C-alpha positions as CSV (number, residue, x, y, z in Angstrom):
1,X,0.0,0.0,0.0
2,X,1.1,3.6,-0.6
3,X,-0.1,7.2,0.1
4,X,-1.4,9.1,-2.9
5,X,-1.9,12.9,-3.0
6,X,-4.6,14.4,-5.2
7,X,-5.6,17.9,-5.9
8,X,-9.0,19.5,-6.6
9,X,-10.4,23.0,-6.9
10,X,-13.4,24.0,-4.8
11,X,-14.8,27.5,-4.6
12,X,-11.8,28.9,-6.4
13,X,-9.3,27.4,-3.9
14,X,-6.9,24.6,-4.5
15,X,-7.1,21.7,-2.0
16,X,-4.9,18.7,-1.5
17,X,-6.2,15.5,0.0
18,X,-4.7,12.1,0.6
19,X,-5.8,8.5,0.2
20,X,-4.2,5.1,0.8
21,X,-4.0,3.0,-2.3
22,X,-3.0,-0.6,-2.9
23,X,-1.9,-2.5,-5.9
24,X,-3.5,-5.8,-7.0
25,X,-3.6,-8.1,-10.1
26,X,-6.8,-8.8,-11.9
27,X,-7.6,-12.2,-13.6
28,X,-5.5,-11.3,-16.6
29,X,-2.5,-10.6,-14.4
30,X,-2.6,-6.8,-15.0
31,X,-1.7,-4.6,-12.1
32,X,-4.4,-2.3,-10.9
33,X,-5.0,0.2,-8.1
34,X,-7.9,0.5,-5.7
35,X,-8.5,3.0,-2.8
36,X,-8.3,1.5,0.6
37,X,-9.1,4.6,2.7
38,X,-9.7,8.3,2.1
39,X,-7.7,10.3,4.6
40,X,-8.6,13.9,3.6
41,X,-6.3,16.8,4.3
42,X,-2.9,16.1,6.0
43,X,0.1,18.3,6.8
44,X,3.4,17.4,5.3
45,X,4.5,16.0,8.6
46,X,1.4,13.9,9.0
47,X,1.8,12.6,5.5
48,X,5.4,11.6,6.2
49,X,4.2,9.8,9.3
50,X,1.6,7.8,7.3
51,X,4.2,6.9,4.7
52,X,6.5,5.6,7.4
53,X,3.6,3.5,9.0
54,X,2.7,2.0,5.6
55,X,6.4,1.2,5.0
56,X,6.6,-0.6,8.3
57,X,3.3,-2.4,7.6
58,X,4.7,-3.5,4.2
59,X,7.6,-5.1,5.9
60,X,5.2,-7.0,8.2
61,X,2.9,-8.3,5.4
62,X,4.3,-11.8,5.5
63,X,4.0,-11.9,9.3
64,X,0.5,-10.7,9.2
65,X,-0.6,-13.4,6.7
66,X,1.0,-15.9,9.0
67,X,-1.2,-14.7,11.8
68,X,1.4,-12.7,13.8
69,X,-0.1,-9.2,13.3
70,X,-0.2,-8.6,17.0
71,X,1.7,-5.3,16.9
72,X,-0.6,-3.8,14.3
73,X,-3.7,-4.8,16.2
74,X,-2.2,-3.3,19.4
75,X,-1.5,-0.1,17.6
76,X,-5.0,0.1,16.2
77,X,-6.8,-0.8,19.5
78,X,-4.6,0.7,22.2
79,X,-3.0,3.8,20.7
80,X,-5.1,6.9,21.6
81,X,-6.0,9.4,19.0
82,X,-4.8,12.8,20.2
83,X,-4.8,16.3,18.7
84,X,-1.5,17.6,17.2
85,X,0.8,18.8,20.0
86,X,0.8,22.4,21.1
87,X,-2.0,23.5,18.8
88,X,-3.5,26.9,19.5
89,X,-6.9,28.0,18.4
90,X,-7.2,31.5,17.1
91,X,-10.4,33.4,16.7
92,X,-10.7,35.1,13.3
93,X,-14.2,36.6,13.4
94,X,-17.6,36.6,15.0
95,X,-21.0,37.2,13.5
96,X,-24.6,37.4,14.8
97,X,-27.0,36.0,12.2
98,X,-30.8,36.1,12.2
99,X,-33.1,34.2,9.8
100,X,-36.7,35.4,9.4
101,X,-39.6,32.9,10.0
102,X,-39.9,30.3,7.2
103,X,-37.0,32.0,5.3
104,X,-36.1,30.3,2.0
105,X,-33.3,27.6,2.4
106,X,-30.0,29.5,2.1
107,X,-26.6,28.2,0.8
108,X,-23.3,29.3,2.3
109,X,-19.7,28.2,2.3
110,X,-17.4,28.8,5.2
111,X,-13.9,29.8,4.1
112,X,-12.4,29.0,7.6
113,X,-13.1,26.4,10.3
114,X,-16.4,27.5,12.0
115,X,-18.4,27.0,15.2
116,X,-22.1,27.7,14.8
117,X,-24.0,28.4,18.0
118,X,-27.8,28.3,18.0
119,X,-28.9,31.2,20.2
120,X,-32.6,31.0,19.6
121,X,-35.4,29.6,17.5
122,X,-35.5,26.4,15.5
123,X,-34.3,25.4,12.1
124,X,-32.4,22.8,10.0
125,X,-28.8,22.7,8.6
126,X,-27.9,20.4,5.7
127,X,-24.2,19.6,5.4
128,X,-22.2,16.6,4.0
129,X,-25.5,14.8,3.0
130,X,-26.8,15.1,6.6
131,X,-29.7,17.0,8.2
132,X,-29.1,18.6,11.6
133,X,-31.9,19.9,13.7
134,X,-31.0,23.4,15.0
135,X,-32.3,23.9,18.5
136,X,-31.3,26.3,21.3
137,X,-27.9,25.5,22.8
138,X,-26.6,23.4,19.9
139,X,-23.1,23.9,18.6
140,X,-22.1,22.7,15.1
141,X,-18.6,22.5,13.9
142,X,-17.8,22.9,10.1
143,X,-14.3,22.6,8.6
144,X,-13.1,25.1,6.1
145,X,-14.6,24.7,2.7
146,X,-17.8,23.2,4.0
147,X,-21.0,24.1,2.1
148,X,-24.3,24.1,3.9
149,X,-28.0,24.9,3.6
150,X,-29.6,26.7,6.6
151,X,-33.4,27.2,6.9
152,X,-35.7,28.6,9.6
153,X,-38.5,26.1,10.2
154,X,-40.1,27.9,13.1
155,X,-42.5,30.9,13.5
156,X,-39.9,33.0,15.4
157,X,-36.5,34.3,14.4
158,X,-33.7,31.7,14.1
159,X,-30.7,33.3,15.8
160,X,-27.2,32.0,15.2
161,X,-23.7,33.0,16.5
162,X,-20.9,32.3,14.1
163,X,-17.2,32.0,15.1
164,X,-14.5,31.4,12.5
165,X,-11.3,29.9,13.8
166,X,-7.9,28.7,12.7
167,X,-5.3,26.6,14.4
168,X,-1.6,27.0,14.5
169,X,1.2,25.1,16.2
170,X,4.9,25.6,16.6
171,X,6.9,24.1,13.8
172,X,9.4,21.4,14.5
173,X,11.3,22.2,11.4
174,X,14.9,23.4,11.4
175,X,15.9,27.0,11.6
176,X,15.0,29.2,8.6
177,X,11.5,27.7,8.3
178,X,8.3,29.4,9.3
179,X,8.0,29.3,13.1
180,X,4.3,28.4,13.1
181,X,2.2,26.1,10.9
182,X,-1.4,26.7,10.1
183,X,-3.5,23.5,10.2
184,X,-7.0,22.1,10.6
185,X,-8.7,22.8,13.9
186,X,-7.9,19.6,15.9
187,X,-10.8,20.0,18.3
188,X,-13.4,19.7,15.6
189,X,-16.5,17.8,16.8
190,X,-17.7,14.9,14.7
191,X,-21.2,15.3,16.1
192,X,-23.0,18.5,17.1
193,X,-22.7,19.3,20.9
194,X,-25.8,20.2,23.0
195,X,-24.7,22.5,25.8
196,X,-25.9,21.4,29.2
197,X,-26.3,25.0,30.4
198,X,-26.5,27.2,27.3
199,X,-27.2,30.6,29.0
200,X,-23.5,31.3,30.2
201,X,-22.2,30.6,26.7
202,X,-24.9,32.9,25.2
203,X,-23.8,35.7,27.5
204,X,-20.1,35.0,26.7
205,X,-20.8,35.1,23.0
206,X,-22.8,38.3,23.3
207,X,-19.9,40.0,25.0
208,X,-17.4,38.6,22.6
209,X,-19.3,39.8,19.6
210,X,-19.7,43.3,21.1
211,X,-15.9,43.6,21.3
212,X,-15.2,42.5,17.7
213,X,-13.7,45.3,15.6
214,X,-12.5,47.2,18.7
215,X,-8.8,47.8,18.2
216,X,-7.9,48.5,21.8
217,X,-5.2,46.1,22.9
218,X,-7.0,45.4,26.2
219,X,-10.1,44.3,24.3
220,X,-8.0,42.0,22.1
221,X,-7.0,40.1,25.2
222,X,-10.6,40.1,26.5
223,X,-11.8,38.6,23.2
224,X,-9.2,35.8,23.5
225,X,-10.2,35.2,27.1
226,X,-14.0,35.0,26.3
227,X,-13.3,32.7,23.3
228,X,-11.3,30.3,25.4
229,X,-13.9,30.3,28.1
230,X,-16.5,29.3,25.4
231,X,-14.2,26.5,24.1
232,X,-13.6,25.3,27.7
233,X,-17.3,24.9,28.3
234,X,-17.9,23.3,24.9
235,X,-15.1,20.7,25.4
236,X,-16.4,19.9,28.9
237,X,-19.9,19.3,27.5
238,X,-18.8,17.0,24.8
239,X,-20.5,13.5,25.3
240,X,-18.3,10.8,26.8
241,X,-18.9,7.1,26.8
242,X,-22.2,7.6,28.7
243,X,-21.3,5.0,31.3
244,X,-21.1,2.1,28.9
245,X,-19.2,-1.0,30.0
246,X,-15.5,-0.7,30.1
247,X,-14.1,-1.8,26.8
248,X,-16.9,-0.3,24.6
249,X,-14.6,2.3,23.1
250,X,-11.9,-0.3,22.5
251,X,-14.4,-2.5,20.7
252,X,-15.2,0.4,18.4
253,X,-11.5,0.7,17.6
254,X,-11.3,-3.0,17.0
255,X,-14.3,-2.8,14.6
256,X,-12.5,0.1,12.8
257,X,-9.4,-2.2,12.5
258,X,-11.5,-5.0,11.1
259,X,-13.0,-2.7,8.5
260,X,-9.5,-1.8,7.4
261,X,-8.1,-5.3,7.4
262,X,-11.0,-7.6,6.7
263,X,-9.0,-9.2,3.9
264,X,-6.4,-10.5,6.4
265,X,-6.5,-13.7,8.4
266,X,-7.9,-12.1,11.6
267,X,-8.8,-14.3,14.5
268,X,-10.8,-13.8,17.7
269,X,-8.0,-15.0,20.0
270,X,-5.6,-12.7,18.3
271,X,-7.7,-9.6,18.9
272,X,-8.8,-10.6,22.3
273,X,-5.2,-11.1,23.4
274,X,-4.3,-7.6,22.3
275,X,-7.5,-6.2,23.9
276,X,-6.4,-7.7,27.2
277,X,-9.4,-10.0,27.8
278,X,-10.2,-13.6,27.5
279,X,-11.6,-14.8,24.1
280,X,-14.9,-15.6,25.8
281,X,-15.2,-12.1,27.3
282,X,-14.2,-10.5,24.1
283,X,-16.9,-12.4,22.3
284,X,-19.5,-11.1,24.8
285,X,-18.3,-7.5,24.4
286,X,-18.3,-7.8,20.6
287,X,-21.8,-9.3,20.4
288,X,-23.1,-6.6,22.7
289,X,-21.7,-3.9,20.5
290,X,-22.5,-5.4,17.1
291,X,-25.3,-7.9,17.6
292,X,-23.4,-10.7,16.1
293,X,-20.3,-12.9,16.7
294,X,-16.8,-11.9,15.6
295,X,-16.6,-14.5,12.9
296,X,-20.1,-13.7,11.6
297,X,-19.3,-10.0,11.5
298,X,-16.2,-10.5,9.4
299,X,-18.0,-12.9,7.1
300,X,-20.9,-10.4,6.6
301,X,-18.4,-7.6,6.0
302,X,-16.6,-9.6,3.3
303,X,-19.8,-10.5,1.6
304,X,-20.9,-6.9,1.5
305,X,-17.6,-5.9,-0.1
306,X,-18.1,-8.8,-2.6
307,X,-21.5,-7.5,-3.6
308,X,-19.9,-4.1,-4.1
309,X,-17.2,-5.5,-6.4
310,X,-19.7,-7.7,-8.3
311,X,-21.7,-4.6,-9.2
312,X,-18.9,-2.1,-9.7
313,X,-16.0,-4.0,-11.2
314,X,-15.4,-6.3,-14.1
315,X,-13.5,-8.8,-12.0
316,X,-14.5,-12.5,-12.0
317,X,-15.7,-14.5,-9.0
318,X,-12.3,-16.0,-8.3
319,X,-10.5,-12.7,-8.4
320,X,-13.2,-11.1,-6.1
321,X,-12.8,-14.0,-3.7
322,X,-9.1,-13.3,-3.4
323,X,-9.6,-9.5,-3.0
324,X,-11.8,-10.0,0.0
325,X,-9.7,-12.6,1.8
326,X,-10.9,-16.0,0.5
327,X,-8.2,-18.3,-1.0
328,X,-10.8,-20.7,-2.4
329,X,-13.4,-19.5,-4.9
330,X,-15.8,-22.4,-4.3
331,X,-15.7,-21.8,-0.5
332,X,-16.4,-18.1,-1.2
333,X,-19.4,-19.0,-3.4
334,X,-20.8,-21.2,-0.8
335,X,-20.5,-18.6,1.9
336,X,-21.9,-15.9,-0.4
337,X,-25.0,-18.1,-1.0
338,X,-25.3,-18.7,2.7
339,X,-25.5,-15.0,3.4
340,X,-27.2,-13.6,0.3
341,X,-29.4,-16.6,-0.5
342,X,-28.1,-16.7,-4.1
343,X,-24.9,-17.5,-5.9
344,X,-22.5,-14.6,-6.9
345,X,-23.2,-15.1,-10.6
346,X,-27.0,-15.1,-10.1
347,X,-26.8,-12.1,-7.8
348,X,-25.4,-9.9,-10.6
349,X,-28.6,-10.5,-12.7
350,X,-31.3,-10.4,-10.0
351,X,-33.4,-7.2,-9.5
352,X,-31.7,-4.7,-7.2
353,X,-32.7,-2.3,-4.5
354,X,-30.9,1.0,-4.9
355,X,-30.5,4.0,-2.6
356,X,-29.3,7.4,-3.9
357,X,-27.8,9.9,-1.5
358,X,-27.1,12.5,-4.3
359,X,-29.8,14.4,-6.2
360,X,-27.8,14.4,-9.4
361,X,-27.4,10.6,-9.3
362,X,-31.0,10.2,-8.5
363,X,-31.9,12.2,-11.6
364,X,-29.6,9.9,-13.7
365,X,-31.3,6.8,-12.3
366,X,-34.8,8.2,-13.0
367,X,-33.8,9.3,-16.5
368,X,-32.9,5.7,-17.2
369,X,-36.2,4.5,-15.8
370,X,-34.7,3.1,-12.6
371,X,-36.6,4.2,-9.4
372,X,-34.5,3.9,-6.3
373,X,-36.1,2.6,-3.1
374,X,-35.0,5.7,-1.3
375,X,-33.3,8.8,-2.5
376,X,-32.4,12.5,-2.1
377,X,-34.6,14.4,-4.5
378,X,-35.4,18.1,-4.3
379,X,-39.1,19.2,-4.8
380,X,-38.4,20.8,-8.2
381,X,-36.9,17.5,-9.5
382,X,-39.8,15.5,-8.0
383,X,-42.2,17.5,-10.1
384,X,-40.5,16.4,-13.3
385,X,-40.3,12.7,-12.4
386,X,-43.8,12.5,-10.8
387,X,-45.1,10.0,-13.4
388,X,-42.3,7.5,-12.5
389,X,-42.5,8.1,-8.7
390,X,-46.3,7.7,-8.6
391,X,-46.0,4.2,-10.0
392,X,-43.3,3.0,-7.6
393,X,-42.6,3.0,-3.9
394,X,-39.9,5.5,-3.4
395,X,-39.1,7.3,-0.1
396,X,-37.6,10.8,-0.3
397,X,-35.0,11.6,2.4
398,X,-33.2,14.8,3.3
399,X,-29.9,13.3,4.6
400,X,-28.4,10.8,6.9
401,X,-29.7,11.6,10.3
402,X,-30.0,8.7,12.7
403,X,-33.6,8.0,11.8
404,X,-32.9,7.7,8.1
405,X,-29.8,5.5,8.8
406,X,-32.1,3.0,10.6
407,X,-34.7,3.2,7.8
408,X,-32.1,2.6,5.1
409,X,-30.5,-0.3,6.9
410,X,-33.8,-2.0,7.2
411,X,-34.2,-1.8,3.4
412,X,-30.9,-3.8,2.9
413,X,-30.0,-2.0,-0.3
414,X,-27.9,-3.8,-2.9
415,X,-26.1,-0.6,-3.7
416,X,-25.9,2.9,-2.3
417,X,-25.0,5.8,-4.7
418,X,-23.2,8.8,-3.2
419,X,-20.8,11.6,-4.0
420,X,-17.5,10.7,-2.4
421,X,-16.6,14.4,-1.9
422,X,-19.9,15.4,-0.2
423,X,-20.6,12.6,2.2
424,X,-19.2,11.3,5.5
425,X,-18.4,7.8,4.2
426,X,-18.4,6.1,7.6
427,X,-22.2,6.1,8.1
428,X,-22.7,5.5,4.4
429,X,-20.7,2.3,4.6
430,X,-23.0,1.0,7.3
431,X,-25.9,0.9,4.8
432,X,-24.5,-1.7,2.5
433,X,-22.4,-1.9,-0.7
434,X,-21.5,1.6,-1.9
435,X,-20.9,3.2,-5.3
436,X,-18.8,6.2,-4.1
437,X,-18.6,8.2,-7.3
438,X,-16.0,11.0,-7.8
439,X,-18.0,13.6,-9.7
440,X,-14.8,15.7,-10.0
441,X,-13.3,13.1,-12.2
442,X,-16.2,12.8,-14.7
443,X,-18.0,14.9,-17.3
444,X,-21.8,14.7,-17.6
445,X,-21.8,12.0,-20.4
446,X,-19.4,9.8,-18.4
447,X,-21.6,10.1,-15.3
448,X,-24.8,8.9,-17.0
449,X,-23.0,6.1,-18.9
450,X,-21.2,4.9,-15.7
451,X,-24.5,4.7,-13.8
452,X,-26.2,3.1,-16.7
453,X,-23.4,0.4,-16.8
454,X,-23.9,-0.3,-13.1
455,X,-27.7,-0.7,-13.4
456,X,-27.7,-2.4,-16.8
457,X,-29.3,0.4,-18.7
458,X,-26.7,1.2,-21.3
459,X,-29.2,1.0,-24.2
460,X,-31.5,3.5,-22.5
461,X,-28.6,5.9,-21.8
462,X,-27.5,5.9,-25.4
463,X,-31.1,6.5,-26.5
464,X,-31.4,9.5,-24.2
465,X,-28.0,10.9,-25.3
466,X,-29.1,10.7,-29.0
467,X,-32.4,12.4,-28.3
468,X,-30.6,15.1,-26.2
469,X,-28.2,15.9,-29.0
470,X,-31.1,16.6,-31.3
471,X,-32.6,19.0,-28.8
472,X,-29.2,20.6,-28.4
473,X,-29.0,21.1,-32.2
474,X,-32.4,22.8,-32.2
475,X,-31.3,25.1,-29.2
476,X,-28.2,26.1,-31.1
477,X,-30.3,27.1,-34.1
478,X,-32.6,29.2,-32.0
479,X,-29.6,31.0,-30.4
480,X,-28.0,31.4,-33.8
481,X,-31.0,33.5,-34.9
482,X,-30.4,36.2,-32.3
483,X,-26.6,36.0,-31.7
484,X,-24.1,37.3,-34.2
485,X,-20.4,37.2,-34.4
486,X,-18.5,35.9,-31.4
487,X,-20.7,37.3,-28.5
488,X,-19.1,36.0,-25.3
489,X,-20.8,34.6,-22.1
490,X,-19.5,34.6,-18.5
491,X,-20.9,32.9,-15.4
492,X,-20.7,34.8,-12.0
493,X,-21.6,33.0,-8.8
494,X,-22.1,35.0,-5.6
495,X,-22.2,33.1,-2.3
496,X,-21.4,34.1,1.3
497,X,-20.0,37.5,0.2
498,X,-17.6,35.9,-2.3
499,X,-17.6,36.0,-6.1
500,X,-16.4,33.3,-8.4
501,X,-16.2,33.1,-12.2
502,X,-16.9,29.6,-13.5
503,X,-15.5,27.6,-16.3
504,X,-16.9,24.6,-18.2
505,X,-16.7,22.0,-15.3
506,X,-19.6,20.4,-13.4
507,X,-21.6,23.4,-12.0
508,X,-23.3,26.7,-12.4
509,X,-24.3,25.9,-16.0
510,X,-20.7,25.8,-17.3
511,X,-21.0,22.4,-19.0
512,X,-24.2,23.4,-20.8
513,X,-23.0,26.9,-21.7
514,X,-19.5,26.1,-23.0
515,X,-19.5,22.4,-23.8
516,X,-23.0,21.7,-25.0
517,X,-24.2,25.0,-26.6
518,X,-20.6,25.9,-27.5
519,X,-21.0,29.5,-26.6
520,X,-17.7,31.4,-26.4
521,X,-16.2,32.5,-23.1
522,X,-14.2,35.7,-22.6
523,X,-10.4,35.3,-23.2
524,X,-9.7,35.5,-19.4
525,X,-12.2,32.7,-18.6
526,X,-10.7,30.5,-21.3
527,X,-7.0,31.1,-20.4
528,X,-7.3,31.3,-16.6
529,X,-10.0,28.8,-15.9
530,X,-10.9,26.4,-18.7
531,X,-7.4,25.8,-20.1
532,X,-6.1,25.3,-16.6
533,X,-8.7,22.7,-15.8
534,X,-10.2,24.7,-12.9
535,X,-13.8,24.7,-11.7
536,X,-13.7,28.4,-10.9
537,X,-11.6,31.3,-9.7
538,X,-12.4,33.7,-6.8
539,X,-12.3,37.3,-7.8
540,X,-12.8,40.7,-6.1
541,X,-15.2,43.3,-7.4
542,X,-12.2,45.3,-8.7
543,X,-11.3,42.3,-11.0
544,X,-14.7,42.1,-12.6
545,X,-13.8,44.1,-15.8
546,X,-11.0,41.5,-16.5
547,X,-13.8,39.0,-17.2
548,X,-16.1,41.3,-19.0
549,X,-18.4,39.5,-21.5
550,X,-21.3,40.4,-23.8
551,X,-23.7,38.3,-21.7
552,X,-23.5,37.5,-18.0
553,X,-25.3,34.7,-16.2
554,X,-25.5,35.3,-12.4
555,X,-26.1,32.6,-9.9
556,X,-26.8,34.4,-6.7
557,X,-26.9,32.7,-3.3
558,X,-28.3,35.5,-1.2
559,X,-26.9,35.2,2.3
560,X,-27.7,36.4,5.8
561,X,-23.9,36.2,6.4
562,X,-23.4,39.2,4.2
563,X,-24.3,42.9,4.7
564,X,-27.2,43.3,2.3
565,X,-26.4,47.1,1.9
566,X,-23.2,46.2,0.1
567,X,-24.7,45.2,-3.3
568,X,-22.6,44.4,-6.4
569,X,-24.7,46.9,-8.4
570,X,-23.4,49.8,-6.2
571,X,-19.7,49.0,-7.0
572,X,-18.1,51.3,-9.5
573,X,-16.6,48.4,-11.5
574,X,-20.0,46.8,-12.1
575,X,-21.0,49.3,-14.8
576,X,-17.7,48.6,-16.6
577,X,-18.9,45.1,-17.4
578,X,-20.1,44.9,-21.1
579,X,-23.2,42.8,-20.3
580,X,-24.3,45.4,-17.7
581,X,-24.0,48.2,-20.2
582,X,-25.9,46.2,-22.8
583,X,-28.6,45.1,-20.4
584,X,-27.7,41.4,-21.0
585,X,-27.4,40.2,-17.5
586,X,-29.5,37.1,-16.5
587,X,-30.0,36.0,-12.9
588,X,-31.0,32.3,-13.0
589,X,-32.5,29.8,-10.7
590,X,-29.6,28.5,-8.5
591,X,-31.1,25.1,-8.0
592,X,-31.5,24.5,-11.7
593,X,-28.0,25.7,-12.5
594,X,-26.2,23.8,-9.7
595,X,-25.8,20.3,-11.2
596,X,-24.9,18.6,-14.5
597,X,-27.3,15.7,-14.4
598,X,-29.7,15.0,-17.3
599,X,-32.6,16.9,-15.8
600,X,-30.5,19.9,-14.8
601,X,-28.9,20.1,-18.2
602,X,-32.2,19.9,-20.0
603,X,-33.7,22.7,-17.9
604,X,-30.5,24.9,-18.2
605,X,-30.7,24.6,-22.0
606,X,-34.3,25.7,-22.1
607,X,-33.7,28.6,-19.7
608,X,-30.6,29.9,-21.5
609,X,-32.5,29.8,-24.8
610,X,-35.5,31.6,-23.2
611,X,-33.4,34.3,-21.6
612,X,-31.2,35.1,-24.6
613,X,-33.9,35.0,-27.2
614,X,-36.4,37.1,-25.2
615,X,-33.7,39.8,-24.5
616,X,-32.3,40.1,-28.0
617,X,-33.9,40.9,-31.4
618,X,-33.5,38.5,-34.2
619,X,-30.7,39.2,-36.7
620,X,-32.3,37.3,-39.5
């Protein structure tokens, strides 16, 4: 196994993330790679540490296969996970936010690590495919770059306190290097924290916010003191093991180890020995935590992974058996039938139960005539697919809160579709086999063809693509009647007080505008964004004229995080934009222009044609 670094652009910023990858050989003897675990963002020092661990584990591979992986188990079970040493949290900003009763769902992106405090009212927050109920005294942590919807669901004001933070720690590098390193906030909370006594924190935040912007040195120290008092209370209120039997946390770490090493020859006695208990007591603890024996748990996990590989790879049964830890293909087939009630080869062809946790993937499935048993599906999409949904039993969900996790588990889906960049994969993996699709690595045609291949609807996908190309040709003719020469088009997104110019990738209508309709971008968009393979670039109002175009599409995410008096139209650079002078600015529906699934593309095409042809006279 080895550590692989990947880069992607989000909201105009370049991010790096890491994943552990292993090499294996398929039936033809060809070497291939597969992802073992997504690690996310790491510092260079952390990455070096992971590489060293992988190197040491590689040396012990032979021992592990011989059943002597005691040291690895001990590391996984007994080594505590601690925050990076000497990390200091620094408060960047505070903000008091109020949402009016039944306000429209609002989209924001936090540029820094953030703590969100519910100071009053009730609402909902949607983040990473999950719905969080906002109630008085709740604190939600969101790492930098997180996008979220917030909506007021009550009859009173929803009042939030927002604190943006960053973390620094002293560098251990040699002289000449930067003395401090900025890194991710180590005390992030995987789950929202409900304060036991919210009132003191509310008062502390009120005083803290009142001091923000005051340049007096004494008040700077007071702000730090108030912020650390809030953190101290928050950390003290984080839930502990809740009095569960000693060993519960260790069993959870053992389960995590099993999920990472289910292919290996793990034994109950081996894990019990490192856990420090007898095999019998280990079995009791394990059954209490999981509801099944150790051997059954490993077997079920391997069969779930086998189902995933049967649906998502072209590997044969013998190769899949080896990949999940079975040396004998016949024995694997027998165990598969014991758990699934059907042979591996028959499983591939039987009707499937699908779950989709991504609206765009849901739209792909429905376009192909496949109705998932449960799915994320916005109301505007549901209207268009009503004829299909009325004839089938399909449950619409908002996200992966605990109630929905239980519901989806009971369905026992054959495959769960999700966006690997927008979901916490740990709860998703609990639902069953997962198609974790990387939308940042696909264009719109590849997406629908990939999903069609998984569900056996290749013919339907090609028929839809052929039909769509005909509608595109007609749309180009309609635009050709009103456009002349090389009139340029630009896309401007406004969210959380930030502006981004988009290119031709994935979102905000870029694939439709530039790739499908082949409308020309300004030179700056082509050279700085499209040719560089970027999703977008973040710009200031002063930079607007550099991206001037004859036509401007605006995707505006109005935000309570932003001073509404500071509008773009009031900025002196706004009137220098050619589209503004020519009255060819089009503000579009942000929900329709967000995705690049078949339905979104269809509606984007119609809307662009409608806006442009209704604004301009015909040149024929």
